[in-house]
C-alpha positions in Angstrom: 14.3 6.6 -12.5 16.4 8.8 -10.4 18.4 7.7 -7.4 15.9 9.5 -5.2 13.1 7.2 -6.4 13.6 3.9 -4.7 11.2 1.0 -5.4 10.2 -1.0 -2.3 8.2 -3.6 -4.1 7.5 -4.3 -7.8 4.9 -7.1 -7.3 6.5 -9.3 -9.9 5.9 -12.5 -7.8 2.2 -12.9 -6.9 2.9 -16.2 -5.1 4.8 -14.3 -2.4 1.6 -12.5 -1.4 -1.3 -13.7 0.9 -4.8 -12.3 0.8 -5.8 -10.1 3.8 -9.1 -11.7 4.6 -12.3 -13.2 3.3 -13.2 -10.0 1.4 -10.3 -10.6 -1.0 -10.3 -13.2 -3.8 -8.7 -14.1 -7.1 -5.1 -13.0 -6.3 -2.9 -13.4 -9.3 -0.1 -11.9 -11.4 -1.4 -9.6 -14.2 0.5 -8.7 -17.3 -1.3 -5.2 -17.1 1.4 -3.1 -15.5 3.5 0.1 -15.6 6.9 -1.3 -14.8 8.4 -4.7 -14.2 7.1 -8.0 -15.4 3.7 -8.1 -13.6 1.4 -6.3 -11.3 -0.5 -7.9 -8.4 -4.2 -8.2 -9.1 -7.1 -9.1 -6.7 -10.8 -8.6 -6.3 -12.9 -7.2 -3.4 -15.9 -9.3 -2.6 -18.6 -9.0 0.1 -16.6 -10.3 3.1 -17.5 -10.7 6.8 -17.2 -7.3 8.5 -14.3 -6.4 6.2 -14.1 -3.0 4.5 -10.7 -3.6 2.8 -9.4 -5.9 0.1 -5.7 -6.5 -0.3 -2.7 -8.7 0.1 0.3 -8.9 2.4 3.7 -10.6 2.6 6.4 -11.0 5.2 10.1 -10.9 4.5 13.5 -11.0 6.3 14.4 -8.0 8.4 16.7 -5.6 6.7 15.3 -6.2 3.2 14.1 -2.6 3.1 17.0 -0.5 4.5 15.9 2.6 2.5 14.1 4.1 5.4 17.3 4.7 7.3 17.9 8.1 5.6 14.3 9.1 5.0 12.6 12.0 6.7 8.8 12.7 7.4 9.0 15.2 4.5 9.9 12.5 1.9 7.2 10.6 0.0 5.6 7.1 -0.1 4.5 6.5 -3.7 2.0 3.8 -4.8 1.1 3.0 -8.4 -2.2 1.1 -8.6 -5.3 0.5 -10.8 -9.0 0.8 -10.0 -11.7 0.5 -12.7 -14.2 2.6 -10.8 -14.1 5.0 -7.8 -17.7 4.1 -6.7 -17.6 3.1 -3.0 -13.8 3.4 -2.8 -12.6 5.3 0.3 -8.8 5.0 -0.2 -5.9 2.8 -1.2 -3.3 1.9 1.4 0.2 0.8 2.0 0.9 -0.8 5.4 4.4 -1.6 6.7 5.6 -2.9 10.1 6.5 -6.1 11.9 3.2 -8.0 11.6 -0.5 -7.7 10.6 -1.2 -6.3 14.1 1.8 -3.9 14.3 2.1 -1.6 11.4 1.8 2.0 10.1 -0.5 2.9 7.2 -0.3 5.4 4.5 -3.6 6.4 2.9 -4.1 7.5 -0.7 -7.5 9.2 -0.6 -10.2 8.6 -3.3 -10.5 12.4 -3.8 -7.1 12.3 -5.6 -7.7 9.1 -7.6 -8.8 8.7 -11.2 -10.4 5.7 -12.9 -7.5 3.6 -14.3 -3.9 3.7 -13.3 -2.9 6.1 -10.5 0.5 7.3 -9.2 -0.1 8.9 -5.9 2.3 10.2 -3.3 1.8 11.1 0.4 4.4 12.4 2.8 6.0 9.6 4.9 5.3 11.6 8.0 1.5 11.4 7.4 1.2 7.7 8.3 -0.8 6.5 11.3 -0.1 3.6 13.6 -2.9 1.1 14.3 -3.3 0.3 18.0 -4.7 -3.3 18.4 -5.5 -2.7 22.1 -7.8 0.3 21.6 -8.7 -0.4 17.9 -7.8 3.2 17.1 -5.3 5.1 14.9 -2.6 7.5 16.3 0.0 9.6 14.5 3.3 7.7 14.4 6.8 9.1 14.2 8.6 7.2 11.5 11.1 4.7 12.7 10.9 1.9 10.1 14.5 0.8 9.7 13.8 -2.9 9.9 10.2 -3.8 8.7 9.2 -7.4 8.1 5.6 -7.0 7.0 4.1 -5.2 3.9 0.5 -5.0 2.8 -1.4 -3.1 0.1 -5.0 -2.7 -0.7 -8.1 -0.7 -1.1 -10.5 0.4 1.7 -14.3 0.7 0.8 -17.2 2.7 2.2 -19.1 -0.5 3.2 -18.4 -4.2 3.6 -20.9 -5.3 0.9 -19.2 -3.3 -1.8 -17.3 -5.2 -4.5 -14.7 -4.3 -7.1 -12.8 -6.6 -9.6 -9.4 -6.2 -11.1 -7.6 -4.1 -8.5 -3.9 -3.9 -9.4 -0.8 -2.7 -7.6 2.2 -2.2 -9.9 4.8 -0.9 -7.4 5.4 1.1 -4.3 8.4 3.3 -3.7 9.9 6.1 -1.6 11.1 9.4 -2.9 13.4 11.9 -1.3 11.8 15.3 -1.2 13.7 18.0 -3.1 15.3 20.4 -0.6 16.2 24.0 -1.2 17.8 26.5 1.1 17.2 30.2 0.8 
């Protein structure tokens, strides 16, 4: 991989991750992967008022210094697996300081395929969740010291289920720049 492709998380240690809520179950390490030793696998079940299934972890500040030289034109990349696209709205990566203070990047189902996906979105396209209003607002990137990371899949309805969702790794990629 080039120097411009910087892995944030390789999901080799499933024990470091916590399920997001009662709509997620069966979190485990899976030998099915693209890189590294394992991927993180979990299932979406019918949870209480929850449309997403996923996992999160916290870590020491400064563990992800790679954002210091990133721009809104660079990319957030996620490699993940879904066995069907029925009822899937999008996959997500969330990063911030807690489960109530984060930004989210969405990888829309319209760009997904059944099986392994490698999708990229511009870093500047993330939105910030406002816990006071319960709404999303565009957010200028300033993630030099995050301590919270979450990944998952958002569904069209809470009663939808999907087994064997896997995340292999997430990374950031510097955009190629040319001057004319």
